[in-house]
N, C-alpha and C positions, 0 to 999 in steps of 0.2 A: 485633470485627465486620469482615467484609470489605465494602469499598465500592468503587464505581467512582470512581477519583480523577482520571482524565483521559480525554478523547476526542480523537482526531485523524482528520482526513479528508485524503485526497490526491487532489484532483480529477484531476490529471495524473499518470500513472504515472511515478515517479522525480522528480517535481517537489517543491516545498516542501510541508511538512505544514501543515495548518491546525488549530490547537487550537479546540475547540468546548466550549460549555457544555451543549448539547443537540442531538440529531439524530434524525431518523426512520430507520427500517429498512425496506428493501424486499427483494425476492427476491435481490438481489445484494449484500446487506450494508448498510452505511451509505449513506443517500441521497447520490448523486452522487460516491461514492468510486471513484477510478480508472476513470472512464468515458471518459477521454481518454488518448491515447498518441501518442508520436512514433515514426515509422518511417523507415527509410532509403528514399529515393525509388526507388532502383534495385532493391533486393532485397525491400522490404516488411518487413524484419526490424525488430523492436521495438528501441528505444534505451533504455538505462538508465544510471544512475550507475556501473555496473560498468565501462563503457567511456568514459562521458562524465561525469566527476565534476562538472563545472560545472552539470549539470542540477539539482543541489541548490540553486542560486541562482535557479532559474526558478519564479516565483510563478504559480500558476494558481488563479483564484477564480471560482466561479459568480457571474454578474451578474444584475441585476434583470430583464433581458430573457430570461433562461433559457439564455443562452450562457455563454461562458468569457471572462474577461479575463486575458490573459497579460502579464507584465511581468518585466524583468530589468535589472540594473545595466548602464547604457550602451546599452540597446536600447529604452527607453521602454516603452509599453504598447500593446496592441491588443485590441479587442473582437472576439470570434469568435462568429458565430451558430451555433446548433444546426443541423447539416447535415441535409439531406433523406435519407430512406431509399430514394429512387428508385434503380432499378438503375444508372442512368448515373452516380450519385455514389458508388457503392460501390467500394472499393479492396481488393484482396487483400493481407492482412497475415499475418505469421508471428509468433507469440508462443510460445516454447518449441516444443512438438511440435504445436501447434494452428495450422491454417491456416483463415482465415475471411475473409469479405467484409463490410466495415463502411463506414459513411459517411465520406467525406473532407471536411475542412472548407474546401477551396477553395484557390485560388492565392494570395490575399492572405495568408492565414494561413501557407501554405507558405513564402512569401518571408520572412516574419518569423522563423519558427522555423529556416529554413535559414541566415539571417544569424547567429542566435544559436549554432547548432550548428557552423556552418562548413562544412557539406556539404549537398547537396540532401536535404531532409527534408520529410515530410508530417505533418500533424496529423489524427488520426482519432478518431472517437467510436463507442462501442458502446451502442446502445439495449438495453433489457431483452430484447426478442424475438430479438436476435442474439447473446446472451451464450453463452459457452462452458460446457461441462460440467466440473465439478471433476475432479481427478486420479482416474483409475480405481483402485479398490481401497480408497478412503476415502469415508466418508459414504454418501449415497444416490444412486441413479442419476439422479435429477432435480435434484440440487444444481447450482446455476449460479454462475458467477463472471464478472466483467467483465474488466478488464485486470490485476487482481492476479495474482501469479505462479501460484498454484494454487488458492487458497481465498479466500472473500470477506472474512474477518476475521482479525486477529491480536491475541492477548492476551498481555500481559507483566505479571508481578507487580513492583511497585515494589521489593520486597525482593530480587528476583532481579537487578535493575539495581544495587542497592547492593552486593550480593555481588560482582558483576563489577567494579564501580568500586574496591572495596577491593583486589581482586587486581591490577588494573592500576596502582593507586596514584594515581588522580586521579578526580574526579567525571566521569562520562560522561553525555552528553545522551541522553535517552530517544529523541529523534528519529533518532538513528543507526540505530535498530532498527525504525523505522516501524510501531509498533503502532497499532491502532485503539482498543483498550480497554486501560487500565492499571488494575490492581486493587491496593489497599493493604490492609494488615491481615493478610496471609498471611506464612508463612515463605518464605525464598528457595526458588524452584523448586517450591513447593507445587502450582503449576498443572500440573506434569508429571503429577500423579496424578489430575487432574480429568477426568471424562468428560462430565458434563452440568452446566450452571449455569443459574440464572435471574436475570435482572436486570429489575425491573419486571414486566411481563406477558409477557416474551419468554424462551423457553428457547433455549439454545445447546448445540450438540454440539462438543466438542473432538475433532477428528478426526485430527490429526497434529502432531508437534513440527515447529518451523520450523528448517530447515537454513540456517545463515547463510553469508555470502559476503564478498567483498572490499568490498562496499558499506558495511559497518559501519566501515571505516577512513576514510570521507569525513566530514569535519567539516561538519555541517549549516549552521553559521554562515558558514564561509569557502569551502567547496568543496575545501579542501586534503585530500590523503591523508596519513595518519599515516606517517611515515618508518619506523616500527618495526612497521607492519601491526597496530597495536592499534586496537580490542580483539579483533580477529579472532584474532590470535596466541594470546592468553590463552584464548579460547574453545576453540581447537583443543587446548590443553593439558588442560583439565579438563571440557569438555563434548563431547568427541569421541565419535562412534558410527560404525558402519560406513556410515551414511547421511549423515554430515557432523557439523559442530559445531552443536549444537542450542541455541536460545535463543528462548523464546516458544512459544505454541501456536496453531496454525491452528484456526479454528472456523467453524461455519455456524449462522446463526440459523434457527429453525423458526418462521416467521410474521413478520408485520410488527409494528411498535410504535414506541415512542419511548424513547430513553435520555437521562438527565440526569446530569451529574457529581454525585456524592454519593449516588446510589442504592445501596441494599444489594445485595450479591452473595451469592446462595445457592448452595452446592454441593449438587447433587442426587445426584450419583453420582461 
């Protein structure tokens, strides 16, 4: 039987992952997932572990006040309030091909993240009403995404990770690949053939394989890059397509609901 074996949320894009036992779903995927992002103060372009590997050591957790608590080794912690959506607090940002205006978290937060990154940096938040539309040509016209690369959710089969680990020659951490949902009980890469699944009361559409990048070479525990470019190098050898080396499936939830680790996963199509 297929079951949901793990859930992960990433409140800050490219920050540390947060394992969960249960979580709600809204129009943008998991509640609170990738609603915050760091951007270069000068250009407004988004920052990730692709260029700043130490972001893997940056913890971002939603706090009881409804804002974000940031912490990192050697930098202490800071509580950041949810910023206002008033026009004067909006900042123009660029994430891939999208340009949008979203609330800026203010100068105190900016000073903290700038000290961590080592360059002038701003922290921004995206509310549901300002979310982007998912990549054209996949899914529905009204599918929305917060600050995830292209789609609100990512699913990986546990057996797929085991297959890759066997080929690389050592156990790999699932968090290298930053999934939201992990499914066990399937064969390796069975998820490549799924189009629709149901977990609990929620149906999901699998809309596009996930093209992987150099971020997979960052050790989520230490922030160090693998000197042999693993596991990305192995993915390029046996999971390569004209659109990149694929590992995992992007998906979109149809409707709200709640997920709990251990729930059965039903393949509908």
